[in-house]
N, C-alpha and C positions, 0 to 999 in steps of 0.2 A: 483576658482578665475576666474573672468570675464574680458576678454580683450575687452574693448570698443575702440572707436576712441580716440586716445591719442592726447593731445595737443603738441605743439612744445616744451614746457618746460620739457616734459618727455624724450626728446631725448638727450639733453645736459643741464647741470646745467648752463652753460653760453655759448654764441655763440662761436664756434671754439674749445671748450674744448673736450678732448677725452671722449667717452662714451663706453658702453659695446660692441657695434658693432665694434668699432675700435680695441678692444683687443680680438675679437672672435677667432683670429688665434691661441691664446695660449691654447684654450680649445677644448675638444672633448666630445661627449656623453660617459658616463661611460659604460664599457662593462656590458652586462646583463640587461640594461634598456629596458623594454618592452613598446611599444607604441601602443595605440589603437586610431585610428582616429574616431572621432565622427562627426555627421552631421554638427555641428557648433563649433567644437573644437577638442581637443586632450587630451587623458589621458596618463600619463607617470608613470610607476612604477619602482622604483629603489630597492636597497638592503634593505633599511628599511624606505624609504620615497616614497610618491606618490603625484601627483598634477594633477588636472583637469583644463585645460584652456578652457574657453568658450567665444565665441564672435559671429561674423557674419559668413555668409557662406564662407567668404574668409579666415577665420583663418586656416582651414586645408591646403589650398594652401600656406599660409604664413609659416606654419610649415614645409611643404615639402621643400620649398626653404632653410629654416634654417637648416633642417636635412642634406640636401646635402652639405651645407657649413661646418657643423660640421664634416662630414665624409670626405670631400674633401679638398678644397683650403683654408678652414678657414675663408671664408666670404669675400674674396677680391672682387669678382664680386657683391656680395650682398651689400657690402659697397658702391660701385659705384652707384648701382641702387637706394639705399635709401639715398637721399641727406639729409644733415643736416637740421633739422627743419621740415621735412615732417611728415605727419601722419604715413606713412609706417615705417619710422625709429623709431618713438616713439613706435609703436606697437612691433617692433622687440626688442627694448631695454627692454620693459616691459616683454616680454616672456623670454628673456635671463636672466633678473633679477630673475624671478621665478625659472628658472633652477638652478641658483646659490643658491638661498635661500633653495631649497629642495635637495641640494647636488647631483644633477644629472649630473654635468659636472666635468671633471677631467682635470688637466693640462697636455698638451702634453709633452712628453720627448723632451729635447732640440734638435732642428734641425730635428725633425720628424714630419710627417703629418699622419693623419689617426689614426690607431690603437695604443693605448697607453698601451697595455697589458704588454709590457716588454718582456724580454728574459729569465725569470726565470722559464721556463717550461710553456707549453701551459695552463694547468689547473691552476697552481699557478699564472701565469701571469694574466690570466683573473680574478682570484679572487682578486688579489691585485688591478687591475684596477677598480674593482667594489667597494672596501671598503676603499682603502688608499687615503689620501689627495695627496700624491706624490708617485705614484706607482713605479717610477724608483728608487727613494731613498730607498723605502721599499725593493724592490727586491735586490738592492745592499747590503743592510744591511744583508739580508738573505744569500746572496752569500758569504759575508765575514765571517759569523758566523761559529762556530764549536760547535757541541753539543755532549756531552758524555752521553750515556744511561747506567747508573750504577745500578747494581742489584746483589743480592746474587746469583741469578740464571739467568745469562745473556741469557741463551737459553730458558727461560720460555716464555709462551705465552704473558705475559704482556710486557716484554721488547722487544720481537720480534714485537708486534703490534705497540709499540711506535716508534721504529726505522723505521718501514715501513711507518708510517704516516708522520714522519719528511722527509723521502726521497721523498714522493709524493709532499711535499711542497717545494722541491728544497733546502733542508738544509742537509748538510753533517753531518751524525751522525755515531759515533763509539760506539759500545757496549763493555762494560768491566765489569769485576767482581768487586764487592765491598763487602767484607765479613762482614763489620761492619753495613751493611744495614739489617733491619729485613726482613725475608722471606715474600714475598707478597707485597713488596714496591719497586718501581723503581724511581730513582732520575734522572731527566733530567737537565743537567747543560749546559748553553750556554755561550760561551766566544767569544770575538772578536779575530781577527787574531793576535793581539799583546799581548793578555792576556794568562796567563797560563791556561791550561785546564785539568791538572791532578786533581785527586780527592782531594788531599791535598790542593788544591787551593780554596776549598769551602769557606775559610775565606774572599776571595776577594769580596768586596762590589760591584764591577763593574759587577760581574757575575749575571746572571738571572737564577733562578732555579725553578723547580716545582716537586712535588712528587706525584706519582699516587700509590694508595694502593688498594689492593683487599683482602677481607675477605669473608668467606662463605656467599653468598647471598647479599653482600653489598660491596661497594667500594667508593673511594673518590679521588678527585684531589685538591691539596692545591692551595691557591692563589700564584701568582708569587712573588718571593722575592729573597733574597740571599739564598745560599744553607743552611746556618745555620737556617734561618727563616723558610724555606720550611720544613726542617727536624723536627723542633720544632712543626710546625703546623701538620705535619703528625703524630707525636707521640700523640699529643692531640686529633686529630680526631680518630686515631686508638683506643686509650684508651676509648674515649667516645662511639664509635660505639660498641666496645666489651662489655662495661657495659650495653648498651641498648639491645644488642642481648641476653645477659644473662637473662634479665628480660622477654624476649619474648620466645615463644616456639622455640626450636632449629630448625634451617632450615635444612632439610634433602634433599636428592636427589642430582643429578648431577648439576654442575655449568652451568648456562646458557652460551652457547658459544658466545653470543653477548656481554656479560658484559665486558670481558677484552678489546675487540675492542672499545666499547663505552668509557671506561675510558681512554685507551691509546690514542685514537684519540683526546679526549677532552684535555688531558694533552699536547699533541703536539700542538694543536691549541692555547692554552693559551701561551705557550712558544714562538711560532712563532709570535703571535700578539705582545708580549712584545719586541721581538728582532726587529721586523719591525716597531715599533712605532705606532701600531694600538690600538684601544680601546680593553679592555679585553672582551672576549665573554660574560661575565656576564652582561656587560653594554648593550649588544645588545638584551638581553632577554626581556627588557621592563617590568620587574617584579617589581611592586610597593612594594612588601614585602621586597625587598633588601634596606638596609639603605645606602644612599649616604655617601661616605667617609670611609666606613668600608669594609674590604675585604670580598670576597665571596668564599666559597668552593663548589665544585660540589660533591654532594652525589648521588650515583646511587644504585638502588635496583634491585634485580632479579625478584621479583614477585609483580607486573608486571615489566617488564624491562623498566626502566625510569631513567632519571637523572635530578636533579634539583639543581640550584644554591641556596645556603642558606648563609645568612650573618654569618660570622665566627668571633667570638671574642675569639681568641685563648689565652690560659693562659700564653704563653711565648712570649715576645715582644723583637725582636732583631733589626730589621731594623729601621732606623730613622723615616720613614713615619708611622710605626706602634707604635712607642714609643710616637709620638707627642700627646699631650693632646687633648682629644675630647671636643667639646663644650657641655655645660650642656643642658639637656632637659629644655625647657622653656614653653611648652604648653602641654595640655592633649593629643592632637593628636600625638605629638612627643613621649610622654611616651607610649601611647597605641601601636604605631608602633614598639616600641622596645621590648615590652613584648613578641611577638612571637619569637624574636631572643633569648631572655633569656630562653624561654620555648620550643624551637624547640625540637621535639621528637627525632631527631637524632643528632643535634649539639648543643643543649641548655644545661643549667646548673640548671634549675629549672623545677618543674612540672607545667604544664599549668593549671591555674584556670578555672574551667568549671562549668556553672550553673547546667548541668545535669537535674535531676528531682527536684531540690530544688526550692522553691517558689520564684517568682520575685515580688510579691506584698504581703503586702504593702511595704516591703523593699526587695531589690534584694540580693540574696545569691549566692556565688560561692564556689566551693570546690576544693582543691588540696591536694597533699600529700607532707609531709616533713619528711624525714627520716623514711618512712613507717607509719607515723601517719597522721590522717586526720586534715586538717586545713580548717576552714570555715571562710569566710570573708563576711561582709554585709555592704551595704550602700544604699543611696537613689536611685542609678542607678547601673546597672551591670558593666559598664565600671569603675566606681569609686571603686566598690567592687573588681574588678580584680586587679587594681593598688594597693589598700591597701593590698590585699592578697599576691601579689608578693613581696612587700616591707617587709612584716612581715616574709614571708618564707625565704627571703634572710637573714634577721636579725637572725633568729633561726639557720640557717646553718653557718653563719659567727661567731656566738657566741660559737661554739664548743670550749671547753677548756677555755672559759672566766669564771671569777668568777660569781657565782649566778646560779640560776636554769633556765634551758631552754633558755640560752642566755640572761637572764635579767642582766642588767648592761653592756651588750656588745654593739656592734655598732648599729647605727641607720641609716636606708637606706631610701632615698627619690629620687624621680625623679627630679634631679637637686638640687642645693644647697639650694634654698629657701624652697622647699618642705621638704627636709631632716632637715633643721634647724627648721622649724615649728614643725615637729614631735618630734624632740629632746627637744625643749624648752617646749612644752606642757607636755611632760612626767616629766620634771624637775619641771614645775609649779604645776603639780598635787601633787608631793611630798611636795612642799612648802605649798600648801593648807592644806594638812594633818597636817603639823607642826603648821601652823597658827591657825587651829581649835583646836589643842591640847593646844596651848597657851591660847586661850580664856577660856578654862575650868580649867587652872592651875594658878599658882602664879608667874611664871617666864615669862620674856619677849620673850625669844626665838630669834633665829637669823633672823627671817623674819617679825617681828612685829606681827600684828593681822589681823584677817579676820572679816569684818563687814557683818552681815546678811543683805540680800536684799529681801524684800517681793516680791513674784511672785505668781500670780494666773492666770488661763486661762480666761481672761476677754477681752472685746473689747478694741482695741488699741494696743494689743500685736502683735508681728511680726507674719504674717500668717504662716510661717514655724514652729515656736514654737507651735502655736495653733494646726497646722495640726498634727505634730508628737505626741503631747501630747494627742490629741483626738484619734489617732490611737492606742496608748498604752492603754488608760483607757476605751475607748468606743468600738473600734473594737475588740481589743484583750481581753478586760475585765479584765485588771490587776488593782488591788487595790493598787495604788502607790501614793507616795508623792514626792515632789521635794524640795530640799534645795539649795538656791542660796546665795553665799557670794561674796563680793568684797575683793580682796586681796590687801593689802598695798604694794605699790612700791615706790622705792626711787625717781624716776622721776615724780611720780604722774600719770603715764599712767594707763589706765583702764584694769584690769584683773579680769574676773569673773569666778567663779567655780560653776558648777551645779552638783548635785548628785540626781539621781532618786533611791528611795528605795521602797521596798515592805512594805505594811502595813498588819498587822495581827490583826484582831479584833480591828481596829481603832488605833492601835499603830504601829509605825515604827519598823520593825523587825531588831534586831541587826545583822549586817553583810549582810543584804538582799539588797545589792547594785546591781541594774540592769544596770545602765549606769552612766557615769560621763563625763564631758567635761570641758576644760579650754579655754575660748574664749574672744573676745574683748568686747562683750556686754552680758547683762543678757539673752536676748532673744536668741542670738546665742548659749550660753552655754546650755540653756534649750532645744533648738531644737536638738543639737547634742547629749545631754545626753538622751533625749527621743528617738531619732533615734537609739542610741546604745542599749537602753533597748528593743526596738522593735526587733532589730537584735538578741539580746540574747534570747528573748522569742521564736522567730521563729526557731532559731537554736536548742533550747531545744526540740521543738516539732518535727522538721523535720530532724534534724541531731543529734540524741542522742549520737552517738559515736564520736562526735567531741573531739579532743584532744587540739586543739588550736583555739580559737575564736578571730577574729579580728573585732573590732568595729571602726566606722569612726570618723574622727575629721575634723576641719575646715582647717587643713594644706593643704588639696588638693585644696582648693579654689583658691590658687595662680596659679595653673595649669589649672583649669577648667573654669576660668573666660573667657567668650566669648569676642570677639573683639567688638561686638555690639549686643544688644538685640532687639528683635522685638517690635514694639509699643505696642502690647497686652501683653507682658511679664511683669507683675507687680511683686511685692515682693513675691507673692504666687508661682511664677514659680521657679523651682530649679535653672535654669540658672541665673535669676536675683538675687536670694538669694546668690549664690556663687560669683557673681560679687560684691555684697555689702560686703561680708565677705573678699574677696580679697583686696578690698580697705582699709580695716582695718588691714590687715595682717602685714604690716611693723611696724605700731605702736604697735601692740600686741607683735611682736617678740622683739622689743626694750624694752617694759615694762617687758616681761618675763626675758630677760637678766638682767635687773636691779633688778628684784625680786629675782632671784636665784643667782646673782653674778657670773654667769658662761656663757661662750660662747663655743658652740660646735666646736671641731677641727677635721680636717680630720683624719680618722682611717686607719691603715694598718695592715694586719695580722702579728702576731709575726713571728720571724725567723723560729720557729719550727712548724708553722701551717701546717695542713694537705694539701696535694696538691689540694684537692677539694675546700678547703677554699680559697686558693690563686687563683684558676681558677675562682671561683665565683666572688671574689673581682675584678679581672682583667676584667671579662666580664661586670660587672656593670659599671665600670669606662669607658670602651670603648663605652658603650651604653648611656653615658651621665647621669647616675645615680650617686648620691653622697653617700659616706659612712662616717658618722661622729661618733665620740666617744660619748658614753653616759656619763652623769654626774658621776664623781667618787663617788663610794659608794652609788649610787642611784639605788633603785630597781623599776622596772616598776610598775606603779600604777595598781593594779589588774583589775580595771574596764576598762582599755584601751585595754589591751591585756591579756587575761586570759588563763590559762591552763585548765585541765579537770574540769568539774563541780562536 
């Protein structure tokens, strides 16, 4: 920021009105702010912010006068020297405004001058002065609070380290035994002076609690919440970490002596911040991988010794702020940001889809594991393939115990309601297409009316994407294929097209030789996605022969992948422009499919006797903004959309 000569209008909004210099006596420089004087300015570094002020050679002198005022009389002399409307006053007001904007000033305690660190211990007071909006109020809250450190072994290193960290922060802590806590877990419960602090009072919603847990080689700190919520989070984290450790080689050797101290001090810091009204330490990390609005758990590992905050979508929701419904995913960027949460190697619920050594051209393939079996997903781009793979993997796991094979007939998962509804209606529409085609060859009308054949050939004038993927299939991959396109009758007259790519053998279409199929709003879109699906199937057969579950793409993802704007050179041949066109047709297609099938997908929940892993996955999906919808009753997934082993 450059401070030039300021005009009179920067000093006051109107003549005689108070400005930032008039109220300077209320403020002082935060403890810990470092100042570097430059030849023509000054650089200031605070707790998490910094600013460089540059101007003429007089700016360092101006800063020296302002720094003296902040540390001393609060600007009484400076206010008299800088008269209203003068360039000096305008420059001072500008600098003071930048200090406020970058949170480098803190309000003085009432009736005090100079140091605002407070009386809550030298170290704790300096820390509160550096990070709190109102250090005196934060210090008073800590002084009033009472914390109980509860553990099955109160004399253990974890409980001892937590009590010591709380004591250094100026918080009175009492350690007590709690036989009903698992070994290796410590519960920290903070209560105000008028609140009960016994362990039985953990039902009190006014309490703040956090659990720190330690297992061989790994540990965790739960988000702050009620004691019930913290213990539920601890159980979920402990079970998940134990399961992942069983999959890896058992960690041997002695425990790292720094791991209990790292975990205990982190737990104490989270609780102290909550009691003092400060931001949670996870918010200070500046980690773009953390999802705003979702809690974060700290997970620490022994080799190498480190701790990272990870977004935590726990399976059990108790507190009101955790039960609150989350906003649906609306863009592809949001969906992709949530995939690492669902697939986190230590705190996730799904295996991460990874390209590995799979080919990325002409179609992109990714691989993941579902129940010990290989799932391969493909699409025009790797990010779209990852999203399709995550959704299908979740469907297979949620479908445990549902009627049908491998989850067929079970729930449908999508990144948000529109995506999930598009996936569900396309599956139902594929079944309706089969019935309409059967009606054409039979004598009865059937429930869906008829399907009218639509001629299609790769000729000029067709959509570039349809021509591209058809060319890739028959020319680049050398597949002798044919495509059949039909228009499905709908009650409202909306357009629904079904395309099916089949293998030809000696000039004749092979029975059952379906390579790809699609249900879309236009004939070209249907051919494009059917041909792309066929390309994915051919690539997977060659490069991933042991695939158990193959996921092929559909146009449902276009509603997420549509860009806000396309570049001038992005014509219909570009994937982004193509998806934007498809997204514009998506509302009409979903309406037509609902009329065609006579069915509207409804939200799905696990049955009461569902496995705990199923409920945990369902809860995590919902917290991440994904939608889980029911499949059409009695409907089996069309085999060319999502297929089992070849």
